[in-house]
C-alpha positions as CSV (number, residue, x, y, z in Angstrom):
1,M,101.9,194.5,21.2
2,K,103.5,196.6,18.6
3,T,104.5,200.2,19.4
4,S,106.8,202.4,17.5
5,E,107.5,204.9,20.6
6,R,111.3,205.0,21.0
7,T,111.2,205.5,24.6
8,I,109.2,202.1,25.0
9,I,111.3,200.2,22.7
10,G,114.6,201.6,24.6
11,Q,113.1,200.2,27.9
12,M,112.1,197.1,26.2
13,N,115.7,196.7,25.1
14,D,117.1,197.6,28.3
15,S,115.1,194.8,30.1
16,I,116.3,192.2,27.3
17,Y,119.8,193.4,28.1
18,Y,119.0,193.1,32.2
19,I,117.7,189.5,31.4
20,E,120.7,188.4,29.5
21,C,123.1,189.7,32.1
22,M,121.0,187.7,34.6
23,Q,121.2,184.7,32.6
24,Q,123.1,181.7,34.5
25,G,126.2,180.5,33.1
26,D,124.4,177.3,31.9
27,G,121.8,179.3,29.8
28,M,119.0,178.6,32.7
29,L,116.6,181.8,33.6
30,N,115.5,182.0,37.2
31,V,112.3,183.7,36.1
32,P,110.8,184.7,39.6
33,I,114.5,186.2,40.4
34,I,114.5,188.1,37.1
35,N,110.9,189.2,37.2
36,R,111.2,190.7,40.8
37,S,114.3,192.5,39.7
38,L,112.6,193.9,36.7
39,N,109.9,195.1,38.8
40,K,112.3,197.2,40.6
41,V,113.6,198.9,37.5
42,P,112.1,202.5,36.9
43,M,109.8,202.9,34.0
44,L,109.6,206.5,33.0
45,K,106.4,206.3,31.0
46,L,104.4,205.0,34.0
47,P,102.8,207.6,36.3
48,L,104.6,205.7,39.3
49,F,107.7,205.0,37.7
50,Y,107.5,201.4,39.1
51,S,105.6,198.6,37.8
52,T,104.9,197.3,41.1
53,R,103.6,200.7,42.8
54,M,101.5,201.0,39.6
55,M,100.2,197.5,40.0
56,I,99.5,197.8,43.6
57,Q,97.5,201.1,42.8
58,E,95.6,199.6,40.4
59,M,94.5,196.9,42.5
60,E,93.5,199.0,45.3
61,N,91.4,201.0,42.9
62,R,89.7,198.0,41.4
63,F,89.2,195.9,44.6
64,S,89.1,198.2,47.4
65,K,85.8,198.3,49.3
66,S,84.1,201.6,49.1
């Protein structure tokens, strides 16, 4: 999705840099480990700062029995 918001672009660039740092010497990526690691990085534009907390809240809102 396109965005021109500088803070979002900065967070995306930080994520790309992090992925490049996590890349193994043979050029392979361990996607599950990288994904778990990125989910622990704060994202200041999210109300709860961490994507995992935000996802859990959304799932509880949508799927919890009232």
